[in-house]
C-alpha angles and dihedrals in degrees: 000000000000115000092003092147094048094044090048089051091051092049087049091055089052092052093046092051089062095040092049092058092044095050094043091054094044093047092056089052103046107005136262099276096056093045094046096049096039093051091049092048089049092048092048091054091049093048094046090052092050095046095045098041097043095049094231118179106265097182111134133167120234092253091051091054090048094049094044091045091050089047091054094050093047097041102035111019094042109015097044093043087058090044093058092047087054092049089054093050104033107020128235103293099047092043091052089049090060088043088062085080089069094087091056090050091046093048094050093047092047090051094054100033103034104020091237109163123192122209126238092263091048091052091050090050091052091049095047093047093050090048091051093048092048092048090053097048100035101079128138095244103050119172091350089163092056113083118221094022116129144129112293133168092227092049093051090047092052090048092052091049089049091054091051091048093051093048093046092046091054093051093049090049092053091050086065090063093062089081093051144300120311127194112248094232093049092047092049092047091055092048093049095045091049092052091050090052087060102034101046097054092041095051092046091048092050091043092234096129121073128185102303092204091060092042096052094037088064091047111030092168089062089054093050090049091049092047092050091047091049093055093047098039122034092017110044099009099049092044088053090050091053091052089048097054090046093059105034141026116290094237091054095045093046091049095052090046088053090067087085093112090056092049089047091066098084090046092050089050094050100037103034097024087233118174112243107223130214086249090059092051091050092048091048090051091051093048092049090051089053091050090050090057089051090055090059111101096226098112 
């Protein structure tokens, strides 16, 4: 299918725009740890059901399991833990602005670890898209409808670490495909299960995780937000990202997926009744132009 990788990356950005708002709202209600682990457990159950009931080929080599497992630990256990801490401190839009650095991290790692080069036009497309995304997200009144959200050094630090974790996780996942093709649902299931093997013992040891039943019973809206985010994010979104990096270069896939702040604009308008400024429309136009360059087959 032509442009399968690019279209999968675009679909992933759509899913992540919804999951980002859901997780940001849930995190402010019950905390990052409960949201992070609950959404991964939910995603793991959904993925196991799909893989077992559909009869997908689950054959993986030892190196594929190791690379996918490492990708899950770096991307989910570490990267997403930092991401949720950033959501709590900065809000969804400012966090996703910093996350727009993830394509640059992914492209550099892919260059050194996988030898993936990007042509001049491809580099221009990445640069234009990132500029458009930053222009959309970087406004003076960011997340004005979200109480407690402001600039903070710790929040910015967590967001930068989250961007590095996402970029590194994508590169490690693609390294698993060098030994052969892997189904997106199977690959995502391995990544999620590996992250849970690290996260669950760590949170219990640090006494950061209380009884989730009691936590969500007292705040059912937080559970519904987490459930919605789990379906859109680590289930549909991450599967889409795996398909994307299988069928196009990591830098290109990561850049298209980084358009999440642009795609969040209609949701912010509908959910938070937020006014969409002229600046946002200009930034969206720039980002779309950059994505159009990335769809050109001159790489």
